[in-house]
N, C-alpha and C positions, 0 to 999 in steps of 0.2 A: 505494499500499498504503503502511496508515494506521501512525501513532508508536509506538514503543515508549517509555517514558521518558528511556533511553536514548539514545534519539534525539532527544527534546525536549530534553535537558540538556547534549548532544552539539552544538548550536543558540543551544542560549541562555545558557548555563552558568550555573553554581549556581541557585538558583531555588525559592522555597515549593516542599512535597510539592502542596500544594492543586492551583497551578500545573499543576505538569507533570499531575497530571487530570485538570484541567480541556478541557488542553490535548489529551492524548491523545484524551479524549472525543470532542472534535468533527472525529473520524476524518481528519484531514486531512494531509496528504501534508509529507516534509518541505521540500519548494520551497514547499508554501504554507508554511507555518510561517517558511520564510526570509524570502520576501517581505513577510508580516507586519510579522517582525522592522525587518526596513527601514523598513517606513511606519510602525510608532511608535518609532524610532531619530529619523527624519528627514524626514519627510513635505514636509518646503518641498522639497528638494532634486526628491525623486521629481516634487512638481508642479513644480517649476521642466522636469524634461526632458520633458515636457506625459506624463504615463506618465495612465491615467485609476486616479480611485478606487478602493479595493478594493470589492470584492463578493462574493457569498458566504460560503466558509468563512473565508477572509483575512481579511475587513473583523470576521469572529464571532474569530478571532486578533487583529486589535489592538486590540479591541476588550475584550478579555482582558488586551494585553500594560500596554496604557495604565492601567487599573484597578488590574493589578497592582503601574505603577510611583508609581500617587497613593495606595494605601493607606502608613499606616501602620507601622512595624516593628516 
């Protein structure tokens, strides 16, 4: 089931409304966003565990999260 804005904020914490809208637009699930958030937060640990690189919606979410971190406030 796709997420709501409240779901996104529950997982990511307080974030920009634009990012929330972009995440919701991906029609990703809470599990996919949680996985993407883990990858965006600490990809070295996940690679060290031997986990495959993200693909599909998870990869798209990782891109959104990483781009959001790089943008100046």
